C-alpha positions in Angstrom: 54.6 14.6 -98.2 56.7 13.0 -100.9 56.9 15.6 -103.6 58.0 14.6 -107.1 59.0 17.8 -109.0 59.1 17.8 -112.8 61.0 20.3 -114.9 62.7 20.3 -118.3 66.1 21.3 -116.8 68.3 20.4 -113.9 70.7 23.3 -112.9 70.5 27.1 -113.0 69.0 28.7 -116.1 66.2 31.2 -115.5 63.4 32.1 -113.2 61.7 28.7 -113.2 64.9 27.0 -112.0 65.5 29.8 -109.4 62.0 29.2 -108.0 62.7 25.5 -107.6 66.1 26.2 -106.0 64.5 28.5 -103.4 61.4 26.3 -102.7 63.0 22.8 -102.3 65.2 23.6 -99.2 62.2 25.4 -97.6 59.9 22.4 -98.1 62.5 19.9 -96.9 63.1 22.1 -93.8 59.3 21.6 -93.1 59.8 17.8 -93.2 58.9 17.0 -96.8 60.8 14.8 -99.2 61.6 16.4 -102.6 62.6 14.5 -105.6 63.3 15.8 -109.2 62.6 14.3 -112.5 64.2 16.3 -115.3 64.7 16.2 -119.0 68.2 17.4 -119.4 70.9 19.4 -117.6 71.3 23.1 -118.1 75.1 22.9 -118.0 75.2 25.3 -115.0 75.6 24.2 -111.4 73.9 20.9 -112.0 75.6 19.1 -109.1 74.8 21.9 -106.7 71.2 21.9 -107.7 70.9 18.1 -107.5 72.2 18.2 -103.9 69.1 20.1 -102.8 66.9 17.1 -103.5 66.5 13.7 -101.9 67.3 12.3 -105.3 67.1 13.2 -109.0 66.0 11.2 -112.1 67.0 11.9 -115.7 63.8 11.3 -117.8 64.1 11.7 -121.6 60.3 11.9 -121.7 60.6 15.4 -120.2 62.8 16.8 -123.0 61.5 15.6 -126.3 57.7 16.3 -126.4 57.1 12.9 -124.7 58.2 10.8 -127.7 60.7 8.8 -125.6 59.4 5.3 -124.6 62.2 4.5 -122.1 59.8 4.6 -119.2 62.2 6.5 -116.9 59.4 8.7 -115.6 57.3 5.7 -114.7 60.3 4.1 -112.9 60.8 7.3 -111.0 57.2 7.4 -110.0 57.3 3.8 -108.8 60.5 4.4 -106.8 59.3 7.6 -105.1 55.6 6.7 -104.7 54.8 10.5 -104.5 52.0 12.0 -102.5 51.9 14.8 -105.2 53.5 15.5 -108.5 54.5 19.2 -108.9 55.1 20.1 -112.6 56.9 23.2 -113.8 58.2 23.8 -117.3 57.6 20.8 -119.7 57.3 20.3 -123.4 54.0 18.5 -122.9 52.0 17.2 -120.0 50.8 14.2 -122.0 53.5 12.3 -120.1 51.4 12.6 -116.9 48.2 11.0 -118.3 49.2 7.5 -117.0 49.4 8.9 -113.4 45.9 10.6 -113.3 44.0 9.2 -110.4 47.1 7.6 -108.8 48.4 10.8 -107.1 47.6 14.5 -106.8 48.8 16.5 -109.8 49.7 20.2 -109.5 51.3 22.5 -112.1 52.8 26.0 -111.8 52.3 27.9 -115.1 55.2 30.4 -115.4 54.6 32.0 -118.7 52.2 32.4 -121.7 53.5 29.5 -123.7 50.5 27.3 -122.9 47.9 29.9 -124.1 49.8 31.8 -126.8 51.5 30.1 -129.7 53.7 33.2 -130.1 54.6 32.9 -126.4 54.6 36.7 -125.7 50.8 37.4 -125.7 50.8 40.5 -127.9 49.6 40.9 -131.5 52.2 40.8 -134.3 51.0 43.9 -136.1 49.7 46.2 -133.4 51.9 45.0 -130.6 48.9 45.4 -128.3 48.4 42.8 -125.5 46.0 40.0 -126.5 43.1 39.1 -124.3 41.6 36.5 -126.6 41.6 32.8 -126.1 43.7 30.4 -128.2 41.6 30.0 -131.3 40.7 31.5 -134.7 42.3 34.9 -133.9 45.7 33.1 -133.7 45.3 32.2 -137.3 44.6 35.8 -138.3 47.7 36.9 -136.4 49.8 34.3 -138.4 50.6 32.5 -135.2 50.9 29.2 -137.2 54.3 30.6 -138.3 57.3 30.7 -136.0 60.8 32.0 -136.5 63.3 29.3 -137.4 66.7 30.3 -138.6 67.4 26.7 -139.6 64.9 27.0 -142.5 65.6 28.7 -145.8 62.7 31.0 -145.4 63.5 31.7 -141.8 60.2 30.3 -140.5 58.5 27.0 -139.9 55.0 25.9 -139.2 53.4 25.0 -135.9 50.2 23.1 -135.3 47.6 25.3 -133.6 45.2 22.4 -133.2 47.9 20.5 -131.3 48.5 23.6 -129.2 44.9 23.7 -128.2 45.0 20.0 -127.4 47.9 20.6 -125.1 46.1 23.4 -123.4 43.0 21.2 -122.8 45.2 18.4 -121.3 45.6 20.7 -118.3 42.1 19.8 -117.1 43.6 16.6 -115.8 45.4 18.6 -113.0 44.0 18.8 -109.5 45.3 22.4 -109.2 46.9 24.9 -111.4 49.1 27.7 -110.0 49.7 31.1 -111.7 51.6 34.2 -110.6 49.1 37.0 -111.2 45.5 38.0 -111.9 46.3 38.4 -115.6 47.4 34.8 -115.8 44.3 33.6 -114.0 42.1 35.6 -116.4 44.1 34.2 -119.3 43.1 30.6 -118.3 39.5 31.7 -117.6 39.4 33.1 -121.2 40.4 29.7 -122.3 37.6 27.9 -120.5 39.2 27.0 -117.2 36.9 27.6 -114.2 38.5 30.1 -111.8 38.1 27.7 -108.9 40.6 25.4 -110.5 43.4 28.0 -110.5 45.2 29.6 -107.6 47.2 32.8 -107.7 50.5 32.2 -105.9 52.8 35.2 -106.6 56.3 33.9 -107.2 58.4 35.2 -104.3 62.2 35.1 -104.1 64.0 34.1 -101.0 65.8 37.4 -100.4 67.7 38.0 -97.2 66.1 40.5 -94.8 68.2 43.6 -94.7 67.7 47.3 -93.9 67.2 49.5 -96.9 69.4 52.5 -97.8 67.6 55.9 -98.1 66.5 56.9 -101.6 69.3 59.1 -102.8 69.2 62.7 -103.9 70.9 61.7 -107.2 68.8 61.6 -110.3 69.8 58.1 -111.4 67.2 55.9 -113.0 67.7 52.1 -113.3 66.4 49.5 -115.7 67.3 45.8 -115.1 66.3 43.1 -117.5 66.9 41.5 -120.9 67.2 43.8 -123.9 64.5 42.3 -126.0 61.5 43.8 -127.6 58.9 42.9 -125.0 60.8 44.6 -122.2 59.9 47.9 -123.8 63.3 49.7 -123.5 62.5 51.4 -126.8 59.4 53.0 -125.2 61.5 54.0 -122.2 64.0 55.8 -124.5 61.1 57.6 -126.3 59.8 58.7 -122.9 63.2 60.0 -121.8 63.2 62.4 -124.8 60.1 64.0 -123.2 61.4 64.1 -119.6 62.1 67.7 -118.5 64.2 67.0 -115.4 67.9 66.2 -115.5 68.4 62.4 -115.3 70.9 59.6 -115.9 69.6 56.1 -116.9 71.6 53.0 -116.3 70.6 49.9 -118.2 71.7 46.6 -116.6 71.2 43.8 -119.1 71.9 42.5 -122.5 70.1 41.0 -125.4 69.5 41.0 -129.2 67.9 44.5 -129.2 70.9 46.2 -127.7 72.5 47.6 -130.8 69.2 49.0 -132.1 68.5 50.6 -128.7 71.9 52.2 -128.6 71.2 53.7 -132.1 67.8 54.8 -130.9 69.3 56.6 -127.9 71.7 58.5 -130.3 68.8 59.4 -132.7 66.8 60.7 -129.8 69.7 62.8 -128.4 69.7 61.1 -125.0 72.7 58.9 -125.4 74.9 61.2 -123.3 72.5 60.4 -120.3 72.0 56.7 -121.0 74.6 54.1 -120.0 74.4 50.5 -121.4 76.2 48.4 -118.8 75.6 44.9 -120.3 75.0 42.0 -118.0 75.7 42.9 -114.4 76.5 40.3 -111.7 74.1 40.3 -108.8 76.7 41.6 -106.3 77.2 44.7 -108.5 73.4 45.3 -108.8 73.3 46.1 -105.1 75.3 49.3 -105.7 73.1 50.2 -108.7 70.0 50.0 -106.6 71.6 52.0 -103.8 72.4 54.8 -106.3 69.0 54.8 -108.0 66.1 57.2 -107.4 63.7 54.7 -109.0 63.5 51.6 -111.1 61.7 51.8 -114.4 59.7 48.9 -115.8 58.5 49.8 -119.3 57.3 46.3 -120.4 54.7 46.3 -123.1 54.4 42.5 -123.3 52.1 41.0 -120.7 54.5 40.2 -117.8 53.3 37.0 -116.2 54.2 38.7 -112.9 57.4 40.8 -113.1 59.8 39.6 -110.5 62.0 42.6 -110.9 59.4 44.6 -109.0 60.0 42.6 -105.9 63.7 43.2 -106.2 63.1 46.9 -106.3 60.8 46.7 -103.3 63.5 44.7 -101.4 65.9 47.6 -101.9 63.3 50.2 -100.9 63.1 51.8 -104.3 59.9 53.1 -106.0 58.9 51.8 -109.4 57.4 53.6 -112.3 56.0 51.2 -115.0 53.3 50.3 -117.4 50.2 48.4 -116.2 51.0 45.4 -118.4 50.1 41.8 -117.5 50.8 41.0 -113.9 52.6 44.3 -113.0 49.5 45.8 -111.3 49.6 42.9 -108.8 52.7 44.3 -107.2 52.8 47.9 -108.4 50.0 50.0 -106.8 49.8 53.6 -108.0 50.7 56.0 -105.2 51.6 53.2 -102.8 55.0 51.8 -103.9 55.4 53.7 -107.2 53.6 55.1 -110.1 51.5 52.9 -112.5 51.1 54.2 -116.0 48.6 53.0 -118.7 49.9 50.4 -121.0 52.3 51.9 -123.6 51.6 55.5 -122.6 54.9 57.0 -123.4 53.9 60.5 -122.3 52.5 59.2 -119.1 55.7 57.3 -118.4 57.7 60.5 -118.9 55.4 62.4 -116.6 55.8 59.7 -113.9 59.6 59.8 -114.2 59.5 63.6 -113.9 57.4 63.4 -110.7 59.9 61.1 -109.0 62.9 63.1 -110.1 61.4 66.4 -109.1 60.0 65.3 -105.7 62.5 63.5 -103.6 60.2 63.3 -100.6 57.6 61.5 -102.8 60.2 59.0 -104.0 61.4 58.4 -100.5 57.9 57.8 -99.2 57.1 55.4 -102.0 60.4 53.6 -101.5 59.8 53.1 -97.8 56.3 51.9 -98.4 57.5 49.5 -101.1 59.8 47.8 -98.5 56.9 47.5 -96.0 54.6 46.0 -98.7 57.2 43.4 -99.7 57.5 42.1 -96.1 53.7 42.2 -95.5 52.4 40.8 -98.8 55.3 38.9 -100.5 57.0 37.1 -97.7 58.8 34.0 -98.8 57.8 32.2 -95.6 54.2 32.8 -96.3 54.7 31.7 -99.9 56.1 28.4 -98.7 53.2 27.8 -96.4 50.7 28.6 -99.1 52.5 26.3 -101.6 52.6 23.5 -99.0 48.8 23.8 -98.5 48.2 23.6 -102.3 50.4 20.6 -102.7 48.6 18.9 -99.9 45.2 19.8 -101.2 44.3 21.8 -98.1 44.2 25.3 -99.7 41.1 27.1 -101.1 41.0 26.8 -104.9 41.8 30.4 -105.6 42.6 33.7 -104.1 43.4 37.3 -105.2 46.1 39.4 -103.7 45.6 43.1 -103.4 48.4 45.4 -102.3 46.0 47.8 -100.6 43.7 45.2 -99.1 43.4 41.7 -97.7 43.1 38.3 -99.4 39.9 37.8 -101.3 39.0 34.2 -101.4 
């Protein structure tokens, strides 16, 4: 196949770009040509990333909501003559309308931006996860306002009608890919037939390695951005209820850090909580080795929750909330403990169980590593993606940790 990949950025930036960086060499190793059309550079490792492709094309249409009329994307299309166009993060898919019927069109939807004007899929006032379609409830939740520090009032307006129009444009795709059952349900809520969407859990190409035993130490670990949706404030609340001795290491940074540090002091747990800031990947290895368990307290609807696969790779159990896509990889009593959404007391109880019962933590950690290799193999991911791009895969499947694939 000749695969023309579309993305806003060239270079390293976030999970989307990491997914592309992992997938392209694997597809090329299987005999496919991979080209990239991109809107702008990320400023990080652009040349390294460009070298992974057969060629790259800068396309202003992919960075400015499609307003550019330079025709760079059309020129790239004519030069490559792709078998399939594989779209990732884009300001709008309107730029693809001229290619409908001329080639197969596939898109991976990585987040909630398409279905949620607020992007995070929880209500402003209650902070509860939203399960409603894009529509009149968005107006009640004031989703027509967005934070904009460049404006005197600190907010600007966004067009919810245009947002719905962009969502409906996705009916032009031959296949849509999402990472979890929650994301599939989100599209179904918005009128997309389930047989037009395929769940393809976003695996990371991690090297196979033996795991270290779950330690006797009572260290807990959190890895992620320090922003509201990651729920570290709920984790701190739960720690105030934990009976067992513990030490929590927080690897990550973000705009909520100062408030979280103050909250830890107010709750009287600051002497057992260490804020490490951003930690390089090489140093994360030692943090996992020394951790009894990873805690994932997200209260926003994680589209999938890649950090869970990282914990499984290291053979560490996870205790976390059943928010968004997390239940797709966290099975209660299998590879960790799953707690009801935003149940602070339940999270505290789960942490106590893993701290008090080393044998349980060790068993769950060993099972986590087995499940990663059995259910989230990068090689299997590549084969499944190849089949979708070629139009040879079934329209949809569900992945259950405790069972087989349900088509």
